[in-house]
C-alpha angles and dihedrals in degrees: 000000000000112000117202093003094276095115101041094129095056094104094058113135140159109291119244134168118198088346096307126111113256123213115206146107130303121224117200139175118200124196091331111187134178127184129185104200107306093342119096110205098170116033120194095315115186131176141130130231106208123214112272092012131119110218121193118216107207132186145114122273107288094024092121102256097126093044090051092050092048090054091048089055095044092245090119126034118241123237088211140334130061145253116226131201112197089341096307129101107274119249134205088252090056091052092052086068093053126097110226128185109188127207090246111062112231109189126122111259097202098046126089111261097232093048094051094045088052089051092048090050090054090052086057091054100264123134112251091245093052092044093052092047093051091043090054091049092052094044091051089049088056092046092251097114092115093050100056094117095044121109114251093240091062092063126088116256090255092053091046086055090054090054090050090053090049089053090056093050099040100100098046094253124212092220134020126215108179125179109207096331093170095052111125095004121132119228093266092052090046089055090049091050092049091051090053094048091051089053088059097045089049086061092051098260114152111231125198119181135167121219142162089209097096095177089058093048090048091052098044111031131091089197139010137207119203114205124191127173090348096307134101107245097176140357136174145087118317089256093051093048092048090050090062093059128086112267110250126198136191115224120193127180135174091251137037113304099205087119090073090079089070097053110109114243094019123114118195116218096174135002131182123164110299097359135069138175110220143173124211126221089224141339093270089071092061097075093050092048093048093047090055092044093052089054088055099047106276112210103166142007110177134172112235117213110215116242121232087254089057091049092047093051091047098051096041100045 
């Protein structure tokens, strides 16, 4: 856990993808702060996105995620703190090589999608031919290959989102900073997006994305950063975050388990009939609890791993 955002890099580890070392770039923010007048909206935020890792940026609306990403991309000036690229202060030239998907979508509604992706690729330094070829590849990947000449405004909101994602990936970026990239996507499009992101992490690209879909973040991400009221409350791998939480257990017997409330050192979170969810003050309580349970027809005693939703609610309450 990283209280106050000062320890956001504590989960740093050697990068691997599918068991192999990954060589790539490291993206880091250190004590990043932004104030608007007397209001501090981002307060000393620190974390690291390791090469080849997907990092989930989690927080309620207004937590400061979008403001942090804007500062990382140079869209918004920082009040204090710094953004580092491979340990050095980031430059405008570094950011040109990033793929950024902002909260506000910025494509042209009345222009054909292939033409404008080609144009955006040229702005990133690609030849028009290379930009059009990569745009077509990405659009086919998102099942939009038969819509390349259509105007953006004729597409559904979900398909417009796919085109926006393609715009961020067009120039083979060396880092990805994506603000709610899965918003509005159906399950098939989510799978397509995940496949693309894994292509990038396999090459060592650091990927940071924000999302309210905690189950998706839990499934995809190597590391997570939980932001609340502009501050980092916790960061780390899923295993590290789970290790900070109380250990919960499910106890099931052949008869009613109401007796468990009277066992010293046991706290009952939920109880219904023959089953209860409990936490133990320490490991020494386990043997006493199990002895009593065996006498009453023990059927199950299972450790329950907290979900990311459980962790989020615990650290932000």
